[in-house]
C-alpha positions in Angstrom: 65.3 -11.7 2.2 64.6 -11.1 -1.4 65.2 -7.5 -2.5 63.1 -5.5 -4.9 64.8 -2.5 -6.5 67.5 -2.5 -3.8 64.9 -2.6 -0.9 63.8 -5.7 1.0 60.2 -6.8 0.7 59.8 -6.1 4.5 61.0 -2.6 4.1 58.7 -2.0 1.2 55.7 -3.3 3.2 56.6 -1.0 6.1 56.9 2.0 3.7 53.6 1.2 2.1 51.9 0.9 5.4 53.2 4.4 6.4 51.5 5.9 3.4 48.1 4.5 4.2 45.3 7.0 5.2 44.7 7.4 8.9 41.4 5.5 8.7 43.1 2.4 7.3 44.8 0.7 10.2 47.9 -1.4 10.1 45.9 -4.4 11.1 43.7 -4.0 8.0 46.8 -3.7 5.9 48.3 -6.9 7.4 45.0 -8.6 6.7 45.2 -7.5 3.1 48.6 -9.3 2.8 47.2 -12.5 4.2 47.7 -12.5 8.0 46.7 -10.2 10.9 49.4 -8.8 13.1 48.8 -11.3 15.9 48.9 -14.2 13.5 52.0 -12.9 11.8 53.8 -12.6 15.2 52.7 -16.1 16.3 53.7 -17.5 12.9 57.1 -15.9 13.0 57.8 -17.3 16.5 56.8 -20.8 15.4 58.7 -20.6 12.2 61.9 -19.3 13.9 61.7 -22.2 16.3 60.9 -24.7 13.4 58.3 -26.5 15.4 57.9 -29.4 12.9 56.5 -32.9 13.1 59.8 -34.3 14.3 59.9 -32.1 17.4 56.3 -32.7 18.2 56.6 -36.5 17.9 59.7 -36.4 20.0 57.9 -34.4 22.7 55.0 -36.8 22.8 57.3 -39.8 23.0 59.1 -38.1 25.8 55.8 -37.7 27.6 55.0 -41.4 27.1 58.4 -42.5 28.5 58.1 -40.2 31.5 54.7 -41.7 32.7 55.9 -45.2 32.0 59.0 -44.8 34.2 57.3 -44.8 37.6 55.2 -47.8 36.7 58.4 -49.7 35.6 60.3 -48.9 38.8 57.6 -49.5 41.4 56.3 -52.8 40.1 53.5 -51.6 38.0 52.4 -52.6 34.5 53.0 -51.1 31.1 52.4 -51.8 27.4 53.4 -50.2 24.2 51.3 -50.3 21.1 52.1 -48.6 17.8 49.5 -45.9 18.5 49.5 -45.6 22.3 51.6 -46.4 25.4 49.8 -47.3 28.7 51.2 -47.3 32.2 49.5 -48.6 35.3 51.1 -47.9 38.6 50.3 -49.7 41.8 48.6 -46.5 43.0 44.9 -45.6 43.1 45.6 -42.2 41.6 45.1 -41.0 38.1 48.4 -39.0 38.1 50.5 -42.1 37.5 48.0 -44.2 35.5 48.1 -42.8 32.0 47.7 -43.6 28.4 49.6 -41.4 25.9 48.5 -41.4 22.3 51.8 -41.3 20.5 50.6 -40.7 17.0 47.6 -39.2 15.3 44.8 -41.7 15.3 41.9 -41.9 12.8 38.7 -41.4 14.8 37.3 -44.5 13.1 39.9 -46.6 15.0 38.8 -45.2 18.4 36.6 -48.2 19.4 39.3 -50.7 18.8 41.9 -48.6 20.7 39.5 -48.1 23.6 38.9 -51.9 23.7 42.6 -52.5 24.2 42.9 -49.8 26.8 40.0 -51.1 28.9 41.2 -54.6 28.8 44.7 -53.5 29.9 43.4 -51.6 33.0 40.7 -54.0 33.9 43.4 -56.5 34.7 43.7 -54.7 38.0 40.1 -53.8 38.9 41.0 -52.0 42.2 43.5 -49.7 40.5 41.3 -46.6 40.4 41.0 -43.8 37.8 43.2 -43.5 34.7 43.8 -40.8 32.1 44.1 -40.9 28.3 46.2 -38.0 26.9 45.5 -37.3 23.2 48.0 -34.5 22.2 46.6 -34.6 18.6 43.0 -34.0 19.8 41.4 -36.3 17.2 39.5 -38.8 19.4 36.1 -38.5 21.1 36.0 -41.1 23.9 32.7 -40.1 25.5 30.7 -42.8 23.8 33.0 -45.4 25.5 32.5 -44.3 29.1 35.2 -41.7 29.3 34.7 -38.1 30.5 36.5 -35.1 28.9 38.6 -33.9 31.8 40.3 -30.9 30.3 42.4 -29.7 27.4 45.9 -28.5 28.2 48.3 -26.7 25.8 51.3 -28.8 24.8 54.0 -26.2 24.7 57.5 -26.1 23.3 60.5 -23.8 23.9 63.5 -23.0 21.8 66.9 -24.2 23.2 68.2 -20.6 23.0 70.2 -19.6 26.0 68.0 -17.7 28.6 69.0 -16.0 31.7 68.1 -17.7 34.9 65.9 -15.5 37.2 67.2 -14.8 40.6 66.5 -17.9 42.7 63.6 -17.3 45.1 64.4 -20.5 47.0 67.1 -23.1 47.3 66.7 -25.9 44.7 68.1 -29.3 45.6 68.3 -32.3 43.3 66.7 -35.4 44.8 69.1 -38.4 44.6 68.8 -40.3 47.9 66.0 -42.2 49.6 65.5 -39.4 52.1 65.4 -36.7 49.5 62.8 -38.6 47.5 60.7 -38.9 50.6 60.7 -35.1 50.8 60.0 -34.9 47.1 57.0 -37.2 47.2 55.5 -35.6 50.3 55.8 -32.1 48.8 54.3 -33.4 45.5 51.3 -34.8 47.3 50.6 -31.5 48.9 51.4 -29.4 45.9 49.1 -31.4 43.6 46.5 -32.1 46.2 46.6 -35.9 46.1 44.8 -37.1 49.3 44.7 -40.7 48.0 48.5 -40.7 48.4 48.8 -39.0 51.7 49.2 -42.2 53.7 51.0 -44.3 51.1 54.6 -44.9 51.8 56.7 -42.5 49.6 58.8 -45.4 48.2 55.6 -46.8 46.6 55.0 -43.5 44.7 58.5 -42.6 43.5 62.0 -43.2 44.8 65.6 -43.1 43.7 65.0 -46.1 41.3 63.5 -43.8 38.8 67.0 -42.3 38.2 68.4 -45.6 37.1 68.0 -45.0 33.4 69.7 -41.6 33.6 66.8 -39.8 31.8 64.9 -38.4 34.8 66.1 -35.7 37.2 64.0 -34.5 40.1 64.3 -31.3 42.2 62.9 -30.0 45.5 62.4 -26.3 46.2 63.4 -25.4 49.8 62.7 -22.3 51.7 63.9 -21.7 55.3 64.7 -25.4 55.5 61.2 -26.6 54.4 60.4 -28.2 51.1 57.9 -26.1 49.2 57.9 -27.3 45.6 59.0 -29.9 43.0 59.9 -30.2 39.4 61.1 -33.0 37.1 63.1 -33.1 33.8 62.9 -36.1 31.6 65.6 -36.1 28.9 65.0 -38.3 25.9 64.3 -38.2 22.1 66.3 -35.0 21.7 64.0 -33.0 24.0 63.7 -32.0 27.7 60.3 -32.8 29.1 59.2 -30.7 32.1 56.9 -32.4 34.5 55.4 -32.4 38.0 56.0 -28.7 38.7 54.2 -28.1 42.0 54.2 -25.5 44.8 52.4 -26.1 48.1 49.3 -23.8 48.3 50.7 -21.5 51.0 53.7 -20.6 48.9 52.1 -19.9 45.6 52.3 -16.6 43.8 55.9 -15.8 44.8 57.9 -17.1 41.8 58.9 -20.5 43.2 57.1 -22.4 40.4 58.9 -20.4 37.8 62.3 -21.0 39.4 61.6 -24.7 39.6 60.4 -24.7 35.9 63.6 -23.0 34.9 65.6 -25.6 36.7 64.0 -28.4 34.7 63.9 -26.5 31.4 67.7 -25.9 31.4 68.6 -29.5 32.4 69.8 -30.1 28.9 70.5 -28.0 25.8 67.7 -29.4 23.7 64.2 -28.0 23.1 61.9 -28.3 26.1 58.3 -29.3 26.2 55.5 -29.3 28.9 51.8 -29.4 29.4 50.6 -26.1 30.9 47.8 -25.6 33.4 45.7 -22.5 33.2 47.6 -21.2 36.3 51.0 -21.8 34.7 50.4 -20.9 31.1 51.1 -17.2 31.4 54.3 -18.0 33.3 55.5 -20.4 30.6 54.7 -18.0 27.8 56.8 -15.4 29.6 59.6 -17.9 29.7 59.4 -18.4 25.9 57.2 -21.5 25.6 54.8 -21.5 22.6 51.6 -23.6 22.3 52.0 -26.2 19.6 49.1 -28.6 20.3 46.0 -28.7 22.5 46.2 -32.0 24.4 42.8 -33.5 25.1 42.7 -35.4 28.4 40.0 -38.0 29.1 39.4 -39.7 32.4 37.9 -43.1 33.2 36.7 -43.4 36.8 36.1 -47.2 36.9 37.8 -50.4 35.6 35.0 -52.5 34.2 35.8 -56.1 33.1 36.7 -56.5 29.4 33.7 -57.4 27.3 31.2 -54.8 28.6 31.6 -53.5 25.1 33.5 -55.0 22.2 34.6 -52.3 19.9 31.1 -50.9 19.6 31.1 -47.9 21.9 27.9 -49.0 23.6 
């Protein structure tokens, strides 16, 4: 840090703040130098982690690859455009039917992009709902028949070594057909997916997703019973954390955090995830920092192409 008269600028600022009258708060002093205390703290954390465009792009590509993998391995469909990747599983559930916007899109291009998306999903009219994840938050898809579902923080974490918390449950890695059966059944309960309750587990996910070497899956087990899940997807220099779930009767006991740590530390790179409102405080405690607010849109039907042609009407 640059020194002034043998004293660092930080030391000088602290000294000056100590000389302020009682009625002038430190917050007001920080505002005078450009940033309030909270903003300075957040800025320092982001700066120390160097959350730049490269890491964000890598995290978003990781997310696109993750949601493409089940579609590739269970006989679904997928397509990659320069601005978005789309995956359509064989399942009537929005969880595995997703579009990921992989770069910032000009809002004026929304109609043309939506036209491509609608045509892709309408090829299987009975496929059910699908989602569009826009990590950049630049698109308004409401004029095109989509509903704003929610916005989730896209969070990143430094690869700094962190202590593992004491395990609250046994965590087993899923590798075999039987283990993936347990994984899927637990996932269905943890996420509340009644549409998949009677679908054979091998049609949701099975050991074929491991073939590329990027995905690892875990099951939390307590007293011999599966109670939670987590997934790490390792690509593009980051560890993406996905599908963290705990069955409702076991929540609030630290199992979700233990499963998140298992995925987070699957590799030495930075880690990324999308946080729910329930999980966000836990992830912040683990060192995750919000980098983007990911807008998620949902389409509840698959109308035939041509019901609009890049017009939004």
